[in-house]
C-alpha atoms as one frame of an Amber mdcrd trajectory, in Angstrom:
protein
  51.829 -61.424  72.464  50.703 -57.865  71.622  48.782 -59.235  68.643  46.967
 -61.848  70.790  46.030 -59.143  73.355  44.644 -56.993  70.532  42.644 -59.815
  69.251  41.196 -60.556  72.757  40.531 -56.936  73.352  39.025 -55.690  70.052
  37.385 -58.944  68.846  37.851 -58.267  64.984  35.240 -59.669  62.757  37.914
 -61.494  60.755  40.510 -62.571  63.432  42.636 -64.691  61.055  42.812 -61.836
  58.583  43.591 -59.454  61.365  46.533 -61.572  62.616  47.849 -61.923  59.020
  47.741 -58.212  58.538  49.351 -57.568  62.003  52.269 -59.924  61.357  52.652
 -58.692  57.870  53.109 -55.117  58.992  56.168 -56.081  60.895  57.676 -57.855
  57.887  56.933 -55.031  55.554  54.917 -57.469  53.401  51.560 -55.633  53.877
  50.484 -52.170  53.629  49.020 -50.548  56.650  45.354 -51.633  56.961  44.462
 -49.566  60.003  44.540 -46.340  57.979  41.528 -47.596  55.984  39.422 -48.494
  58.902  36.365 -46.342  59.446  35.226 -45.311  62.864  31.550 -45.134  63.721
  29.595 -44.134  66.861  26.228 -45.194  65.662  25.387 -46.244  62.120  26.358
 -42.813  60.793  29.413 -44.022  58.851  31.018 -43.032  55.519  31.683 -44.936
  52.393  35.030 -46.784  52.369  37.636 -45.963  49.868  38.653 -48.659  47.477
  41.520 -50.807  48.381  44.245 -50.649  45.721  45.333 -53.858  44.119  48.734
 -54.703  45.472  49.651 -57.044  42.526  47.155 -55.868  39.914  45.615 -59.265
  39.409  42.228 -57.955  38.187  41.878 -54.486  36.603  38.833 -52.090  36.673
  37.262 -53.959  33.681  37.482 -57.277  35.597  40.110 -58.484  33.065  42.587
 -60.885  34.550  46.337 -60.375  34.023  47.999 -62.763  31.628  50.357 -64.468
  34.228  50.386 -64.833  37.980  52.993 -62.983  40.007  55.605 -64.787  41.898
  53.870 -66.863  44.584  57.014 -68.417  46.097  56.544 -66.530  49.274  52.748
 -66.744  49.518  51.196 -68.873  52.221  47.471 -69.193  51.315  46.289 -72.610
  50.314  45.127 -71.302  46.927  48.633 -69.879  46.196  50.269 -73.066  47.140
  47.918 -75.017  44.803  48.548 -72.562  41.921  52.318 -73.052  42.410  51.907
 -76.676  41.766  49.347 -76.223  38.852  50.371 -73.106  37.114  48.760 -74.198
  33.805  45.304 -74.283  35.384  45.364 -70.514  35.778  46.045 -70.054  32.083
  43.209 -72.413  31.175  40.621 -70.763  33.438  41.646 -67.081  33.382  39.238
 -66.085  30.643  36.401 -68.231  31.863  33.319 -66.538  33.454  30.493 -67.869
  35.420  26.877 -67.379  34.127  26.789 -64.197  36.417  30.050 -62.931  35.109
  32.532 -63.776  37.884  36.178 -64.440  36.885  38.658 -66.712  38.479  40.799
 -63.648  39.307  38.112 -62.260  41.595  37.980 -65.668  43.450  41.775 -65.908
  43.988  42.565 -62.359  44.397  42.750 -62.345  48.251  45.135 -65.211  48.256
  47.378 -63.875  45.464  47.591 -60.326  46.691  48.181 -61.144  50.380  51.395
 -63.083  51.145  50.132 -63.857  54.524  52.455 -65.452  57.181  53.948 -68.994
  57.381  52.614 -69.434  60.890  48.952 -68.720  59.787  47.504 -70.673  56.962
  44.350 -69.241  55.314  42.433 -70.304  52.275  42.659 -67.194  50.174  39.740
 -68.164  48.077  36.273 -66.608  47.771  33.233 -67.217  45.715  31.778 -64.322
  43.615  28.505 -66.247  43.051  27.007 -69.654  43.528  28.373 -70.931  40.125
  31.951 -70.505  41.162  32.074 -73.765  43.003  31.155 -75.699  39.764  32.704
 -73.548  36.989  36.092 -73.267  38.837  35.744 -76.696  40.521  39.342 -77.575
  39.387  40.476 -74.912  41.836  37.829 -75.071  44.456  37.653 -78.771  45.022
  41.288 -79.522  45.795  41.623 -76.308  47.953  38.479 -77.083  49.862  39.331
 -80.713  50.246  42.672 -79.791  51.737  41.070 -77.261  54.081  38.348 -79.654
  55.370  40.334 -82.837  55.037  37.472 -84.374  53.025  36.527 -84.705  49.351
  33.282 -83.155  48.087  32.800 -86.094  45.719  32.319 -88.334  48.662  30.337
 -86.097  50.962  26.742 -84.803  50.576  26.195 -81.900  52.960  22.658 -80.674
  52.865  22.402 -79.104  56.346  18.510 -78.856  56.402  17.382 -77.265  59.557
  14.202 -79.073  60.820  11.715 -76.714  62.365  10.911 -79.166  65.013  13.006
 -78.837  68.249  16.011 -81.022  68.581  16.331 -83.207  71.598  19.455 -81.763
  73.142  20.881 -83.171  76.414  22.055 -80.755  79.079  25.734 -79.968  78.839
  26.028 -79.480  82.578  23.658 -81.111  84.942  25.494 -80.369  88.073  24.637
 -77.520  90.633  27.282 -75.603  89.019  25.441 -75.235  85.698  26.509 -71.621
  85.507  29.713 -73.009  83.993  27.877 -72.882  80.674  27.988 -69.111  80.151
  26.143 -68.937  76.813  25.263 -70.820  73.663  24.849 -69.615  70.020  23.728
 -71.036  66.722  24.078 -69.448  63.205  23.233 -70.145  59.603  24.722 -68.203
  56.656  22.777 -68.098  53.431  23.077 -66.527  49.868  20.417 -65.971  47.290
  20.241 -67.589  44.066  20.754 -65.608  40.807  22.540 -62.677  42.633  26.266
 -62.406  42.963  27.786 -62.710  46.438  29.473 -59.880  48.307  32.925 -60.084
  46.814  31.669 -59.432  43.368  28.180 -57.791  43.830  27.319 -54.457  42.456
  25.548 -51.812  44.571  22.328 -52.695  42.705  22.595 -56.268  43.592  23.370
 -55.459  47.192  20.274 -53.316  47.357  18.162 -56.025  45.727  19.299 -58.516
  48.446  18.498 -55.915  51.083  15.075 -55.278  49.792  14.206 -58.907  49.502
  15.603 -59.975  52.910  14.189 -56.961  54.591  10.679 -57.523  53.223  10.813
 -61.235  54.187  11.981 -60.347  57.702   9.234 -57.718  58.119   6.481 -60.173
  57.144   7.340 -62.450  60.054   4.876 -62.851  62.826   4.781 -63.862  66.520
   8.063 -64.255  68.371  10.036 -63.822  65.138   8.633 -60.328  64.392  10.836
 -57.373  64.879  12.535 -54.292  63.314  15.028 -53.795  60.552  17.890 -51.379
  61.311  19.849 -50.133  58.233  23.496 -49.392  58.299  23.184 -46.315  56.155
  24.636 -42.798  56.438  22.121 -40.345  57.960  19.030 -42.364  57.175  19.394
 -44.567  60.315  17.543 -43.440  63.366  19.286 -46.036  65.578  20.179 -44.646
  68.987  23.571 -44.926  70.475  21.993 -46.776  73.374  20.689 -49.459  71.056
  24.015 -49.698  69.290  25.611 -50.367  72.718  22.925 -52.976  73.488  23.424
 -54.717  70.254  27.174 -54.959  70.693  26.730 -56.216  74.393  24.470 -59.021
  72.974  27.031 -59.778  70.242  24.538 -58.863  67.529  26.162 -55.956  65.948
  28.713 -56.155  63.019  31.212 -53.715  61.691  33.101 -52.963  58.476  35.728
 -55.653  57.889  38.986 -54.487  59.561  41.594 -56.662  57.852  43.333 -56.119
  54.544  42.523 -59.772  53.628  38.802 -59.169  53.836  39.022 -55.841  52.086
  40.992 -57.138  49.173  38.583 -59.966  48.803  35.894 -57.386  48.364  33.727
 -57.822  51.518  33.747 -54.140  52.242  32.616 -52.990  48.710  30.132 -50.073
  48.829  30.211 -50.088  52.682  27.911 -49.387  54.466  25.229 -49.252  51.742
  22.591 -51.860  51.686  23.733 -53.437  55.025  21.584 -53.794  58.012  20.248
 -55.902  60.901  16.875 -57.290  61.510  16.397 -57.709  65.287  13.463 -59.632
  66.808  11.538 -57.877  69.429  12.786 -60.128  72.210  16.389 -59.314  71.040
  17.383 -63.004  71.037  17.734 -63.361  67.343  19.173 -61.164  64.469  19.459
 -61.406  60.736  22.579 -59.708  59.367  22.106 -58.477  55.778  25.067 -58.237
  53.459  27.729 -58.661  56.160  29.877 -61.559  54.818  27.009 -63.375  53.041
  23.565 -62.149  51.838  22.108 -62.990  55.170  23.301 -64.637  58.465  20.766
 -65.721  61.047  22.223 -65.825  64.477  20.600 -66.616  67.859  22.353 -66.252
  71.291  21.300 -66.623  74.784  22.738 -66.976  78.226  22.821 -70.459  79.783
  22.899 -73.872  78.197  19.639 -74.173  76.286  21.294 -75.010  72.967  18.074
 -76.606  71.751  16.296 -73.225  71.990  18.692 -71.283  69.945  19.046 -74.102
  67.285  15.171 -74.203  67.096  15.066 -70.373  66.734  17.476 -70.378  63.890
  15.662 -73.255  62.215  12.269 -71.418  62.386  13.710 -68.217  61.108  15.516
 -70.018  58.219  12.449 -71.877  57.253   9.983 -69.024  57.308  12.440 -66.672
  55.352  12.917 -69.299  52.745   9.148 -69.710  52.193   8.698 -65.971  51.735
  11.689 -65.493  49.447  10.538 -68.375  47.198   7.453 -66.274  46.413   9.826
 -63.750  44.844  11.497 -66.649  42.769  14.669 -66.713  44.799  15.980 -69.406
  47.068  19.024 -70.174  49.058  22.012 -71.198  47.009  22.862 -74.833  47.670
  25.050 -77.524  46.210  24.718 -81.345  46.571  28.436 -81.446  47.080  29.102
 -78.565  49.248  25.755 -77.863  50.964  24.613 -74.279  51.492  27.127 -71.964
  49.614  28.909 -69.128  51.263  31.057 -66.311  49.914  33.912 -67.460  52.053
  34.360 -71.235  51.381  36.129 -71.657  54.731  32.743 -71.068  56.367  30.848
 -73.948  54.806  28.839 -76.149  57.074  26.961 -75.320  60.202  27.871 -73.147
  63.194  27.164 -73.711  66.806  29.164 -72.961  69.900  29.110 -72.845  73.739
  31.058 -70.522  75.944  32.250 -72.475  79.215  33.872 -71.606  82.438  36.568
 -74.241  82.991  38.457 -72.847  86.099  40.450 -76.035  86.688  40.849 -77.589
  83.300  41.556 -74.141  81.898  44.560 -73.852  84.128  46.007 -76.867  82.407
  45.880 -75.466  78.954  47.910 -78.314  77.281  45.457 -80.888  78.822  42.478
 -78.846  77.607  43.704 -78.505  74.048  44.798 -82.194  73.928  41.358 -83.371
  74.985  39.583 -80.875  72.640  41.687 -82.240  69.707  40.621 -85.792  70.628
  37.045 -84.676  70.749  37.178 -82.772  67.434  36.634 -79.422  69.213  38.290
 -76.117  68.847  38.787 -74.123  72.034  39.363 -70.245  71.989  40.285 -68.375
  75.130  38.284 -65.387  76.119  39.275 -63.031  78.851  36.221 -61.553  80.661
  35.077 -60.221  83.990  31.804 -61.001  85.735  29.783 -59.216  88.417  30.719
 -60.374  91.832  34.166 -61.838  90.735  37.327 -60.798  92.295  39.426 -61.291
  89.229  39.317 -61.452  85.428  38.028 -64.871  84.266  39.203 -67.078  81.455
  36.337 -68.567  79.637  36.452 -70.849  76.591  34.452 -70.675  73.428  34.065
 -74.148  72.207  32.996 -75.193  68.800  33.488 -78.196  66.580  36.809 -78.186
  64.706  35.221 -79.274  61.492  31.670 -78.275  60.590  31.518 -79.384  56.980
  29.843 -82.712  56.012  27.505 -82.959  59.026  23.827 -82.625  59.383  22.924
 -80.000  61.918  21.561 -82.557  64.363  24.836 -84.502  64.240  26.870 -81.399
  64.667  24.922 -80.299  67.769  25.170 -83.886  69.282  28.940 -83.745  68.774
  29.230 -80.269  70.419  27.037 -81.183  73.377  28.856 -84.502  73.974  32.208
 -82.768  73.760  31.200 -80.061  76.217  29.801 -82.605  78.594  33.183 -84.503
  78.621  35.111 -81.167  79.175  32.836 -80.167  82.079  33.126 -83.619  83.625
  36.779 -83.457  83.388  36.792 -80.039  84.958  34.637 -81.504  87.850  37.181
 -84.257  88.318  39.895 -81.670  88.814  37.540 -79.805  91.224  37.233 -83.044
  93.200  40.935 -83.506  93.731  41.103 -86.611  91.397  43.628 -87.370  88.714
  42.865 -86.334  85.147  42.969 -90.000  83.983  40.824 -91.317  86.796  37.888
 -93.196  85.275  35.607 -92.893  88.349  33.772 -89.486  88.268  31.450 -90.188
  91.144  33.334 -87.839  93.590  32.794 -84.728  91.601  31.185 -82.032  93.477
  30.167 -78.422  92.794  31.612 -76.485  95.609  35.341 -75.429  96.071  35.429
 -74.840  99.737  37.572 -77.862 100.509  39.615 -78.106  97.345  43.362 -78.766
  97.643  44.815 -79.323  94.142  46.256 -82.763  93.715  49.699 -81.277  92.729
  49.592 -78.609  95.470  52.335 -77.937  98.002  51.346 -77.941 101.671  50.167
 -74.571 103.208  52.037 -74.979 106.537  55.633 -75.801 105.366  57.460 -75.577
 102.059  59.282 -78.681 100.584  62.985 -78.802 101.108  63.618 -78.180  97.460
  61.802 -75.427  95.491  59.390 -77.027  93.195  59.867 -76.577  89.339  58.576
 -73.192  88.287  59.812 -73.187  84.669  56.303 -73.363  83.214  54.575 -71.025
  85.827  53.591 -67.638  84.707  53.025 -65.496  87.806  55.162 -62.663  89.090
  56.139 -64.610  92.194  57.417 -67.432  89.935  59.394 -65.027  87.929  61.046
 -63.646  91.106  61.990 -67.078  92.600  63.222 -68.353  89.222  65.558 -65.290
  89.016  66.822 -65.751  92.640  66.130 -69.202  94.113  67.957 -68.224  97.296
  64.795 -66.349  98.316  62.998 -69.696  98.710  65.869 -71.244 100.623  65.991
 -68.319 103.141  62.215 -68.094 103.758  60.744 -71.510 103.168  60.538 -72.267
 106.913  59.739 -68.894 108.188  56.530 -67.628 109.955  55.191 -64.282 111.177
  54.415 -63.616 114.799  50.764 -64.351 114.115  51.643 -67.779 112.704  51.341
 -67.152 108.896  53.769 -69.330 107.055  55.780 -68.422 103.930  54.313 -71.622
 102.410  50.746 -70.183 102.746  51.834 -67.027 100.926  53.396 -68.684  97.916
  51.139 -71.922  97.667  49.112 -70.370  94.889  52.322 -69.609  92.938  53.261
 -73.386  92.995  49.825 -74.864  92.561  48.812 -72.846  89.428  50.798 -72.623
  86.242  48.605 -69.890  85.050  48.379 -68.675  81.503  51.247 -66.911  79.480
  48.759 -64.305  78.271  47.633 -63.345  81.848  50.369 -63.030  84.454  48.914
 -63.158  87.960  50.709 -62.025  91.094  50.992 -65.538  92.616  51.593 -64.169
  96.051  49.365 -63.324  99.033  49.686 -61.852 102.455  48.208 -63.821 105.423
  48.627 -60.777 107.816  50.167 -57.333 107.824  53.486 -58.590 109.085  54.121
 -60.740 105.934  55.222 -57.481 104.074  58.089 -57.047 106.474  58.972 -60.671
 107.503  58.876 -61.931 103.941  60.134 -58.652 102.454  62.776 -60.348 100.294
  59.947 -61.967  98.450  57.366 -59.327  98.524  59.428 -56.351  97.562  60.504
 -57.696  94.162  56.917 -58.668  93.363  55.772 -55.279  94.379  58.289 -53.599
  92.129  57.096 -55.712  89.161  53.406 -54.990  89.902  53.845 -51.310  90.757
  56.744 -50.292  88.436  56.210 -46.542  89.222  57.010 -47.156  92.977  60.786
 -47.308  93.780  60.440 -47.633  97.558  62.815 -44.816  98.206  60.062 -42.813
 100.001  57.122 -43.728 102.193  53.607 -43.839 100.859  51.520 -40.649 101.643
  47.804 -40.758 102.039  45.478 -37.810 101.327  41.749 -38.443 101.330  40.624
 -34.795 101.986  37.528 -34.100  99.799  38.338 -30.477  99.743  41.481 -31.090
  97.674  39.362 -32.778  94.918  38.807 -30.543  91.909  35.439 -28.795  91.614
  35.620 -28.501  87.792  32.977 -30.287  85.860  32.939 -31.813  82.421  31.190
 -29.583  79.823  27.678 -30.668  78.852  28.527 -32.372  75.652  31.216 -34.463
  77.448  29.131 -35.151  80.438  26.405 -36.667  78.304  28.879 -39.476  77.378
  29.743 -40.300  80.996  27.522 -43.321  81.820  28.484 -43.901  85.499  31.053
 -43.556  88.181  32.323 -45.993  90.776  34.872 -45.691  93.548  35.954 -48.792
  95.468  38.353 -49.202  98.278  39.682 -52.187 100.190  40.809 -52.415 103.802
  41.923 -55.060 106.301  41.776 -54.842 110.056  44.852 -54.427 112.136  46.061
 -57.341 114.298  43.726 -59.942 112.664  44.941 -62.317 110.010  43.748 -61.581
 106.471  41.399 -63.920 104.526  44.048 -66.132 103.094  45.185 -67.180 106.572
  42.616 -66.306 109.099  40.984 -68.956 111.276  37.183 -69.453 111.353  37.050
 -67.684 114.692  38.990 -64.688 113.412  36.873 -64.399 110.356  33.762 -64.363
 112.505  35.478 -61.824 114.758  35.986 -59.544 111.639  32.277 -59.947 110.650
  31.150 -59.067 114.259  33.329 -55.967 114.495  32.307 -54.683 111.136  28.585
 -55.386 111.584  28.659 -53.530 114.875  30.656 -50.566 113.264  27.957 -50.339
 110.600  25.303 -49.598 113.109  27.118 -46.369 114.222  27.109 -44.780 110.753
  25.220 -41.532 110.088  21.597 -41.715 108.998  22.351 -41.199 105.309  24.607
 -44.147 105.308  22.456 -46.604 107.178  21.356 -49.787 105.488  21.276 -53.512
 106.188  23.902 -56.278 106.549  23.022 -59.460 104.584  25.078 -62.529 105.552
  25.557 -64.891 102.581  23.031 -67.733 102.156  24.262 -70.615 104.355  26.287
 -68.451 106.764  25.399 -69.162 110.381  27.712 -66.675 112.174  25.418 -63.612
 112.344  22.864 -63.999 115.131  20.249 -61.597 113.678  20.065 -63.736 110.518
  21.398 -67.188 111.654  20.809 -68.760 108.254  21.819 -65.868 106.123  19.809
 -63.770 103.826  16.585 -65.124 102.221  16.490 -66.502  98.725  14.468 -63.439
  97.605  17.058 -61.049  99.007  19.825 -63.057  97.434  17.977 -62.903  94.044
  17.580 -59.118  94.299  21.174 -58.418  95.223  22.389 -60.596  92.420  20.084
 -58.895  89.919  21.473 -55.576  91.151  25.072 -56.842  90.819  25.686 -56.225
  94.500  26.557 -59.780  95.440  29.690 -61.706  95.387  30.131 -65.431  94.830
  32.474 -68.131  96.040  35.672 -67.912  93.959  35.682 -70.441  91.167  39.346
 -70.437  90.218  42.270 -72.468  91.594  44.273 -69.256  91.790  42.134 -68.018
  94.631  41.248 -71.376  96.203  44.931 -72.342  96.461  45.476 -68.981  98.161
  43.089 -69.867 100.870  40.131 -67.532 100.028  37.617 -70.362  99.914  38.059
 -71.843 103.331  34.832 -72.339 105.370  32.727 -70.727 102.656  30.238 -69.059
 103.085  30.695 -68.612 106.882  31.133 -65.017 108.167  30.812 -63.484 104.654
  28.211 -60.891 103.800  27.075 -57.758 102.079  26.149 -54.415 103.463  23.852
 -52.295 101.282  22.583 -48.722 102.095  18.945 -47.714 101.669  19.521 -46.165
  98.193  21.333 -49.360  97.045  24.222 -47.095  95.670  26.678 -47.927  98.469
  27.780 -51.512  99.201  30.274 -53.179 101.400  31.544 -56.780 101.061  32.834
 -58.412 104.223  35.467 -61.250 104.254  35.609 -61.596 100.397  39.284 -61.285
  99.467  39.958 -58.556 101.979  38.153 -57.937 105.348  36.334 -55.083 103.874
  35.635 -53.869 100.305  33.356 -50.772 100.057  32.043 -49.142  96.871  29.846
 -46.223  95.868  28.247 -46.297  92.370  26.334 -43.529  90.663  24.922 -42.765
  87.197  26.465 -39.845  85.328  29.776 -38.187  85.772  29.771 -36.633  89.144
  32.856 -38.377  90.483  33.466 -35.963  93.303  30.091 -36.716  94.842  30.589
 -40.458  94.735  34.122 -39.997  96.311  32.738 -37.828  98.958  30.313 -40.459
 100.069  32.901 -43.098 100.034  35.157 -41.023 102.309  32.294 -40.479 104.645
  31.641 -44.265 104.922  35.365 -44.963 105.195  36.053 -42.583 107.931  32.901
 -43.309 109.935  33.740 -47.038 109.914  37.319 -46.490 110.899  36.368 -44.290
 113.896  34.173 -47.021 115.222  36.730 -49.797 114.638  39.450 -47.803 116.305
  37.484 -47.973 119.539  37.895 -51.783 119.527  41.603 -51.599 118.762  41.241
 -52.799 115.248  41.636 -49.962 112.956  42.805 -50.278 109.311  46.122 -52.175
 108.690  48.668 -49.890 107.114  52.364 -49.360 106.716  54.263 -46.161 106.538
  56.269 -47.625 103.634  53.487 -49.279 101.697  50.343 -47.462 102.719  47.122
 -49.453 103.268  47.698 -53.177 103.102  45.660 -55.573 100.995  45.844 -59.422
 101.069  47.220 -59.261  97.499  50.344 -57.067  96.699  48.341 -55.656  93.737
  46.188 -53.804  96.376  48.694 -51.564  98.212  48.950 -47.779  98.916  45.617
 -46.288  98.432  43.835 -49.634  97.699  41.497 -47.361  95.749  39.921 -47.920
  92.386  38.457 -44.792  90.756  36.491 -45.592  87.699  34.309 -43.800  85.112
  32.305 -45.611  82.505  32.461 -43.755  79.251  30.667 -44.054  75.968  33.586
 -43.436  73.516  33.198 -45.672  70.358  35.247 -43.311  68.145  38.449 -42.674
  70.168  38.471 -46.130  71.607  38.847 -47.693  68.018  41.872 -45.551  67.163
  45.304 -47.203  67.251  46.698 -44.489  69.487  43.948 -45.034  72.153  45.813
 -47.174  74.574  48.933 -45.131  74.280  46.910 -42.069  75.048  45.557 -43.776
  78.150  49.048 -44.590  79.294  50.058 -41.107  78.941  47.195 -40.047  81.010
  48.102 -42.726  83.593  44.788 -44.563  83.039  43.687 -48.039  82.318  40.837
 -48.741  79.878  38.843 -51.935  79.641  35.768 -52.680  77.474  32.736 -52.716
  79.802  31.604 -56.355  80.714  28.005 -57.052  81.636  26.821 -59.575  84.240
  26.586 -62.236  81.547  30.157 -62.039  80.225  29.303 -59.873  77.238  31.591
 -57.260  75.823  30.095 -53.848  75.090  32.033 -52.231  72.263  32.089 -48.476
  72.595  31.462 -48.419  76.251  34.748 -48.476  78.350  35.534 -48.543  82.015
  38.340 -46.037  82.499  40.261 -46.070  85.786  43.486 -44.991  87.515  46.509
 -47.160  86.814  48.360 -46.285  90.031  47.591 -47.144  93.690  51.100 -47.230
  95.278  53.114 -44.100  95.456  50.184 -41.789  94.790  47.377 -40.249  96.898
  43.678 -40.807  96.876  43.060 -37.170  95.833  45.686 -37.443  93.073  43.813
 -40.640  91.676  40.425 -38.893  91.598  41.693 -35.724  90.074  43.710 -37.633
  87.625  40.750 -39.710  86.377  38.568 -36.673  86.153  41.144 -34.841  84.064
  42.137 -37.840  81.847  38.448 -38.692  81.161  37.919 -35.192  80.228  40.666
 -35.502  77.538  39.143 -38.742  76.290  35.688 -37.263  76.073  36.968 -34.103
  74.311  38.631 -36.308  71.736  35.442 -38.226  71.305  33.540 -35.036  70.767
  36.085 -33.690  68.220  36.039 -36.897  66.280  32.168 -36.822  66.262  32.423
 -33.367  64.595  34.723 -34.785  61.971  37.940 -33.172  63.289  41.303 -34.793
  63.352  43.512 -35.255  66.481  47.289 -34.875  66.533  48.520 -37.449  68.988
  52.146 -36.781  68.352  52.067 -33.580  70.259  51.216 -32.584  73.791  48.263
 -34.335  75.402  45.230 -32.108  74.958  43.502 -30.293  77.778  39.938 -31.073
  78.281  37.291 -28.349  78.258  35.990 -27.918  81.805  33.140 -25.771  82.856
């Protein structure tokens, strides 16, 4: 599970190789690969050291050893093939291609890496275009096993026509935002020049010169700039590096032993670079895994546009390259030839939000298998969302042997069926129901077809053996809790059933353990204490419940120390957020329509009493009719502006929240308050009655916290006059609708630019020592920004607000100091005491 989390968090360029290396380290089969990984802030990187041959298959003179090592414990396809055909190695070991590549170079990765029985990999690379033919007795059976088809019966010339393809929309419903993004790629190698696993530095430089010249000759919307990955000669700014990574258009040195032994990092980073079009929608990677890789990405579902973009770029580059007497390497049997034969064929994918189907992973994977698709989970967060979201990157399971148009048609058709199936689940229909006419885009009235009632629990506890929430874990360990509480209610009428409904209705995902429990009012934490306390202990392990929670928001107790100048330059922004619910009014999971409107009225009135420097405007969501000054909600123009500024929240689109009751009567009595400077925002009736936040550029955390305190205290003073101050408990502090938000209910976050320290293996352990959480920054379009991290406090319950702020300031100071030292070429001893940050 740790390995899967690292793959999702770090997004290695070669995930299969990364997993093989990871598993191998625990078996002692592979040497440590992380020690070889180079860290880079911009493109100012150093040359990689050579990776030693573990088995000595090929020596420095490219001579192949006389006999193969013992392959009985090897798990690559090429090793398995050579075990069956040992004489073939002897027959071919002295053979060379016209460009001088030996068989040993081609099979080195599969022979020198034992791999893992759970993960099959090909273990075969091509040193040049002739390898596929000269060593066909090895390549053909291995590739045929990999792709499940024979080259002798398949012609795969994936010619990209420059005229736009007629691509149907994947999602024609009002919820077309479910298609997050689309991507198309084309990898090519040049004729007469050896591929990366065997290329000399001179050959790599020739490739770079040819491709760079061809790219820089492009005109119109394909014109752009070439950015070299070369020591000090690159003038690429860190801001552009971060932008490239957020767009998914930056590549790094291979970080797996498998890729390194294969030779893909030879002479790194010499002769590598990126050509980026001026509109930043298309890039050409030079000497990454192949001589060039054209990739185009964009948000939304316009797959035709990215395919057409790649086709135009490929066609025009080929025309220019032919004038220099080079062409793209191609075979009538295998199509366009790649250095990694497992990447033959065409590449296109779509990233989808499947909130309902994704909750039924076995169904999703089964349908994908039937459709010939390969789903890969991605964990991400979006602006305006209350929780991390699971999205799914969908691509065709087999890309070889298809024309580009047929491949795209299969991908679009498959995505259409997945989205239609997700809509069926949204509309409370059975998965195998053929009639899809009842699908709708909203989720306000959803009750999952397998859901338990929200007013009373069944006599017998439903099966929780496959449910992955904390609440399910607690009830599995002690079923008597369910028997004691299943018919109980609080004095305000909240049922135990409504609190645990989301636990029963959502199996969840084993990689993401949700809480699975909500509070309908402040009394739930006492009336249902037998259920809530064990969940709270699991969610807040640092809180033992032996003492009451103590709150301290005094701004004067916050440290006045500032980060030194070099560290402050790496602080991108700060954000402090706090959640509150009103006393004696049921919380969003259980409140009535009238109570929700009462909350909105009370808060809107209290906002008018704030000091002048906090004054702003309250915007009811579009469609809300509960606020008399704006009886139809905000205007479309106002909605568009708030969404662009990432100040708006949307209707929850997951069954976890809908089953918990957060979507009822949407969007009635929900809205957003924004101050005049648009740095202070308050959400009303989202998942708590109130969620307020202050955001500022730079690293002045105390200033942002001071503004939040002023807003918090001013609002509370006004609400107390109505008898509805903030809901709190002496034992648990301020109370949120979810047990994850207790105690301070405060999030203190600094966004830092720390590409060096964040890539070290010790980074997460260091954050834990500092009592911090760190997440890669996620933009509004679900794009991971490598090198930019959101660092926040990891504790809310059992600590104070002042302690959280001071702790984040000090911890971020440590991280920034480490970053600065690494940038100067120093080493850091993580075994000793956590270093103290330099403060001025």
